[in-house]
C-alpha positions in Angstrom: 94.8 117.9 139.3 93.9 115.3 136.7 96.7 114.4 133.9 95.4 113.9 130.7 93.8 110.6 129.5 96.7 108.1 128.1 99.4 109.6 130.0 102.1 107.2 130.4 103.1 106.6 134.1 106.3 104.1 134.5 109.5 104.2 136.0 113.4 103.8 135.0 116.3 101.9 135.4 120.1 101.3 133.9 121.0 98.0 132.9 124.9 98.9 134.2 122.7 99.7 137.8 120.5 96.7 138.3 121.4 93.7 136.1 124.6 92.3 137.4 125.3 89.2 135.8 129.1 91.0 134.6 130.2 87.6 133.7 127.6 86.6 131.0 129.1 89.9 129.3 131.7 91.5 127.9 133.6 93.8 130.0 132.4 97.8 129.7 134.2 101.5 130.5 132.1 101.5 134.0 133.6 97.9 134.5 136.9 99.3 134.1 136.8 102.6 135.9 135.1 100.5 138.9 138.0 98.7 139.4 140.2 101.7 138.9 141.3 102.9 142.6 139.9 106.0 143.9 137.2 106.8 141.3 134.2 104.8 143.4 132.8 105.3 146.4 133.7 101.7 148.5 135.3 100.6 145.6 132.3 99.0 144.5 131.1 97.9 141.5 127.9 97.0 139.0 129.5 93.2 139.4 126.0 91.5 140.7 123.7 94.9 141.3 120.6 94.1 142.5 121.0 91.3 140.4 117.7 91.9 138.0 119.7 89.6 135.3 118.1 86.7 137.8 115.1 88.1 139.5 113.5 90.1 136.7 110.4 88.2 136.8 110.1 88.8 139.8 111.0 92.5 139.1 108.0 92.8 136.5 105.5 91.2 139.2 106.2 94.4 141.2 106.1 96.4 138.6 102.4 95.1 137.7 101.3 95.2 141.5 102.5 99.3 141.5 100.4 100.2 138.5 102.9 101.1 136.4 102.0 101.8 132.4 105.1 101.9 131.3 109.2 101.2 132.1 112.0 102.7 130.8 115.1 99.8 131.0 118.2 100.4 129.0 120.0 97.5 127.0 123.3 96.8 127.8 125.8 97.0 124.6 128.1 94.7 125.7 125.5 91.8 126.5 123.9 92.1 123.3 127.9 92.0 122.0 128.2 88.7 124.0 125.1 87.6 122.8 123.0 88.4 125.5 119.7 89.9 123.7 117.6 86.9 124.5 117.2 88.7 127.8 115.6 91.4 126.4 113.3 89.3 124.3 111.9 87.6 127.2 111.9 90.7 129.7 109.6 92.2 126.5 107.3 89.5 126.3 106.9 89.1 130.2 106.5 93.3 130.4 103.2 93.3 127.4 101.4 90.1 129.6 101.3 91.9 132.3 100.2 95.1 130.3 103.1 97.7 131.1 104.7 99.4 127.6 108.6 98.1 126.9 110.5 101.4 126.5 114.2 100.8 125.5 117.4 102.9 125.6 119.9 101.9 123.8 122.3 103.0 125.4 122.6 104.0 128.9 126.8 104.7 129.6 127.8 101.3 129.1 130.1 101.4 126.0 132.3 98.2 125.7 135.4 98.2 126.7 136.5 97.5 123.0 135.6 100.5 121.5 137.1 102.7 124.1 140.0 100.7 123.6 139.8 102.0 120.3 139.0 105.4 121.1 135.6 105.7 122.4 133.2 108.5 121.5 136.0 111.0 120.2 136.0 108.7 117.4 133.1 108.4 114.5 133.9 105.1 114.2 131.8 104.7 117.4 128.8 106.0 116.2 128.9 103.6 113.2 129.2 100.8 115.3 125.9 102.3 118.0 123.8 102.2 114.7 124.8 98.6 114.0 124.3 97.6 117.1 120.5 99.5 117.5 119.7 97.5 114.1 120.7 94.5 115.7 118.1 95.3 118.7 115.6 96.4 116.4 115.3 93.2 114.4 114.9 91.5 117.5 112.5 94.0 119.3 111.3 95.7 116.7 107.8 93.9 115.8 107.2 94.5 120.0 108.8 98.1 121.2 107.0 101.3 119.9 109.0 103.6 122.2 112.6 103.9 121.8 115.5 106.0 123.4 118.8 106.7 121.4 121.0 107.7 124.2 120.5 108.6 127.8 122.1 111.8 129.2 124.5 112.2 126.3 126.1 115.3 128.3 127.3 112.9 131.1 128.6 110.8 128.6 130.6 113.8 126.8 131.9 116.0 129.6 132.1 113.9 132.7 133.6 110.8 131.1 135.9 113.2 128.3 136.7 116.4 130.3 136.6 116.2 134.3 136.7 112.5 134.7 134.4 111.7 137.2 132.6 109.8 135.1 133.9 106.7 133.0 136.0 105.9 131.3 137.6 108.6 133.4 140.1 110.9 130.6 140.1 114.3 131.1 140.5 116.2 127.6 138.5 118.6 126.7 139.2 118.7 122.9 137.9 114.9 123.2 134.8 115.7 125.0 133.1 118.2 122.1 134.3 115.5 119.6 132.2 112.9 121.5 129.7 115.3 121.8 129.6 115.3 118.1 129.5 111.8 118.0 127.1 111.0 120.2 124.6 113.2 118.6 125.7 111.8 115.3 125.0 108.1 116.9 121.5 109.2 117.6 121.0 110.2 114.0 122.4 106.9 112.6 120.6 105.0 115.5 116.7 106.8 114.4 117.2 106.2 110.5 117.9 102.1 111.2 115.1 102.0 113.8 111.5 100.5 112.9 109.1 103.3 111.0 106.0 102.8 112.6 107.6 103.4 116.1 108.2 106.4 117.9 112.2 107.4 118.7 113.1 110.0 120.7 116.4 110.8 123.0 116.8 111.5 127.0 118.3 114.8 127.5 119.4 116.1 130.6 118.8 119.8 129.8 120.1 122.1 132.6 117.3 125.2 133.4 120.6 127.6 134.1 120.1 130.9 135.7 122.4 134.1 136.0 123.7 134.6 140.3 122.5 138.3 139.5 121.5 140.6 136.8 124.8 142.0 135.5 125.7 141.5 132.4 128.6 139.3 132.9 126.4 136.8 135.1 124.0 136.9 132.1 126.4 135.6 129.4 127.9 133.0 132.0 124.8 131.6 132.0 124.6 132.1 128.1 127.7 129.6 127.8 126.4 126.8 130.4 123.1 126.9 128.5 125.2 126.6 125.2 127.4 123.7 126.6 124.1 122.4 128.3 121.8 121.9 126.1 121.9 124.1 122.3 125.1 121.8 122.0 122.1 118.9 121.2 119.4 120.9 121.1 120.7 123.0 118.0 121.3 120.1 115.2 118.9 117.6 117.1 116.0 120.3 116.6 117.3 122.6 114.2 120.2 121.3 112.1 123.2 123.2 113.4 125.0 124.0 116.1 124.7 127.2 117.8 127.4 130.1 116.3 128.0 131.3 120.1 129.2 127.4 121.0 131.4 127.1 117.9 133.3 130.9 118.7 133.5 129.8 123.0 135.0 126.8 121.8 137.4 127.6 119.9 140.1 128.0 121.8 139.7 124.2 122.6 138.4 123.2 119.1 138.6 124.1 115.2 135.5 121.8 114.8 137.3 120.3 112.0 135.3 116.4 113.5 132.4 118.0 111.9 131.6 116.3 108.3 129.1 118.0 105.5 125.9 116.6 105.9 126.6 116.0 109.5 123.7 118.1 111.3 121.0 117.4 108.9 121.7 113.5 109.3 121.1 114.1 113.3 118.2 116.1 113.0 116.2 113.3 112.2 112.5 112.9 113.0 111.7 112.3 116.3 109.1 110.8 117.9 109.8 112.6 121.3 112.3 114.5 123.1 112.6 113.1 126.6 113.8 115.7 129.6 115.4 114.1 132.6 115.8 116.9 135.2 116.6 117.2 139.5 118.0 120.3 139.6 118.8 123.2 138.1 121.9 125.0 137.4 122.7 128.9 139.1 126.0 130.4 137.4 127.9 133.4 137.7 131.4 135.1 136.2 134.0 134.3 137.8 137.8 135.3 137.6 139.4 132.6 139.9 141.3 130.5 138.5 140.5 126.3 137.9 136.9 126.2 135.9 133.7 125.4 137.9 133.2 124.6 141.4 132.7 121.3 142.5 128.7 121.6 142.4 129.6 122.1 138.8 130.2 118.6 138.1 134.3 119.4 138.7 134.8 117.9 141.8 137.9 115.9 139.8 139.8 119.6 139.4 138.9 119.2 135.9 136.4 120.7 134.4 133.3 119.6 132.1 133.1 122.7 130.8 135.4 123.3 127.6 135.6 127.3 126.9 133.6 127.9 130.5 136.4 128.7 132.4 135.3 131.8 133.7 131.8 130.2 135.0 131.3 129.8 139.0 128.7 127.7 140.2 127.1 128.4 143.0 124.7 126.0 145.4 121.3 127.8 145.7 120.1 127.7 150.0 117.0 125.8 150.9 116.3 122.2 151.1 118.2 119.3 149.2 118.4 115.9 148.7 121.0 113.6 149.3 122.8 113.7 146.5 123.0 117.6 147.7 121.4 119.1 144.8 118.9 121.9 145.9 115.1 121.0 145.1 113.7 123.8 142.3 110.4 121.8 140.6 110.2 125.4 138.7 113.0 124.7 136.7 111.4 121.1 135.3 108.2 123.4 134.2 110.8 125.9 132.9 112.4 123.3 130.9 108.7 121.8 129.2 107.4 125.0 128.3 110.5 126.4 126.7 111.3 123.3 124.4 106.9 123.2 123.2 108.3 127.1 122.0 111.2 125.2 120.6 110.1 122.9 118.6 106.0 123.4 118.7 104.1 120.1 118.5 107.0 118.0 119.8 106.0 115.4 122.1 107.7 115.3 125.4 108.7 113.0 128.1 109.9 113.7 131.4 112.2 110.5 131.0 114.0 110.9 134.9 113.2 112.6 137.8 113.6 111.5 141.4 115.3 112.1 144.6 118.2 109.7 146.4 117.4 110.3 150.2 118.2 107.7 153.1 117.2 104.0 153.5 114.4 104.4 155.3 110.8 102.6 154.3 108.7 105.6 155.4 109.6 108.1 153.0 108.0 111.2 153.0 110.5 113.6 151.8 110.8 111.5 148.2 106.8 112.0 148.1 106.9 115.6 148.5 109.7 115.6 145.9 107.6 113.8 143.2 104.2 115.5 144.5 106.0 118.9 143.7 108.0 117.9 140.4 105.0 116.6 139.4 102.5 119.7 140.4 105.1 121.2 137.7 104.8 118.8 135.0 100.8 119.4 135.5 100.9 123.4 134.9 103.2 123.1 131.9 100.5 120.8 130.7 98.3 123.5 131.0 100.4 126.0 129.5 100.6 124.3 126.3 103.3 121.7 126.8 103.2 118.6 125.1 103.9 116.3 128.3 103.0 112.6 127.2 104.0 110.5 130.3 106.6 111.0 133.3 109.1 108.2 134.2 110.2 107.6 137.7 113.9 107.0 138.8 114.6 105.1 140.3 112.0 101.8 140.5 114.4 100.3 143.0 117.1 101.4 144.6 121.3 100.1 142.2 124.4 101.5 141.7 124.3 105.2 141.8 127.7 105.6 138.9 130.6 106.8 141.3 128.6 106.9 144.2 128.3 103.4 144.6 125.8 101.9 146.5 126.0 105.1 148.7 123.1 106.7 147.2 119.3 105.4 147.2 116.9 106.7 144.4 114.2 104.0 144.5 110.7 103.9 145.4 111.5 100.2 145.8 114.4 99.5 148.4 117.0 96.9 147.5 118.8 95.1 150.6 122.3 94.3 149.2 123.1 91.6 151.0 119.7 88.9 150.1 118.5 91.4 147.1 114.8 91.3 148.6 112.9 94.0 147.6 110.2 96.3 149.6 108.0 98.6 148.5 108.6 101.5 150.4 105.5 104.5 151.3 107.0 106.6 147.6 105.9 103.3 146.1 102.2 102.6 147.0 102.0 106.4 146.9 103.2 106.3 143.2 101.3 103.1 142.5 97.6 104.9 143.5 99.1 107.9 140.9 99.3 105.6 138.5 95.8 104.5 138.5 94.2 107.4 139.2 95.8 109.6 136.8 94.9 112.4 139.7 97.3 114.7 142.0 95.9 115.4 145.1 
């Protein structure tokens, strides 16, 4: 399977997950969350992570060795606020010296703690603070960066952070989660407006391929509810300039949406250079009369639902093979999402901004190779069906701090020995390097 000429072959990371150097920046919500007993497995923190702040030149050389054409990394907002933007300035130069396209993400969940103390994403002022930060980063990097991502997975920031509480900052307010979702959307629009007009700016969503458990009307309605909260709460204003009416009606018992001011939805709908799709597993749902909201596999394992207004929905784990995250493997969901967005927004370039799998720490990882191969075959099918997919960023370049799972889950194509910080490419890294150089999936 030949991929189009110019197709971007990359890998992705995030600042808090790999950088370390916590003493050289201000605290963020994940620092606080990690130090809250019981929130992160093993009490792990991102203080050192994989020490990328010290080993970044070695890491860039490894990317070049693996033949990567692009590197998607995130900029640490608290590091920039602490005067550390020079690190990213040097990183961009180093990437370019190897012919690797730098693709920075401005927000990958590390909200400065002082902004959370002032109310966090449920407060409108956070969106404007983000725009000011985006403008600051663009002033330094904008002359060399042509591909920007504003936000990574705003669904997780809003609903896992403010509704279920399983992510930082660990709050459990359904109303605040909807406020947060809107202000994240607003932050995206404000940021795009201040990024260089010569660059392409996009957003990386984690849309769900939502499927009803049965063909019943009740299960179809459950899927509609989750599709609204997982997908259309973002694509509505981003692509069409309005929140879906059924979303507003479903959540009327949670909030009146008065925080959406006149002009907000038009401001969110900025011209997009691309739409990023992060995909790992589909969602299978049904109607439920059981109390307590979604099951644990609906990201509600804290006992609180991340789906405000959808407590009548149950989540189901499909049969079949799973990754170490206990996520079912179904590449057809990626094809479904890419073709859906190509129909919904004709001509809008698409990127797979994250896709990958956690497995055992072994250096020989045929399961990961099979997972990536099958999902890339789904991408290829989507391209053949007319979806304008321009690149694929494998998650992740290296093992790292996996949020509430601590260091217990390994997504990297490069193994990291957390005791010595030694990097060792896995079999999957060598396989992916060959693919990146040839552009051909065997």
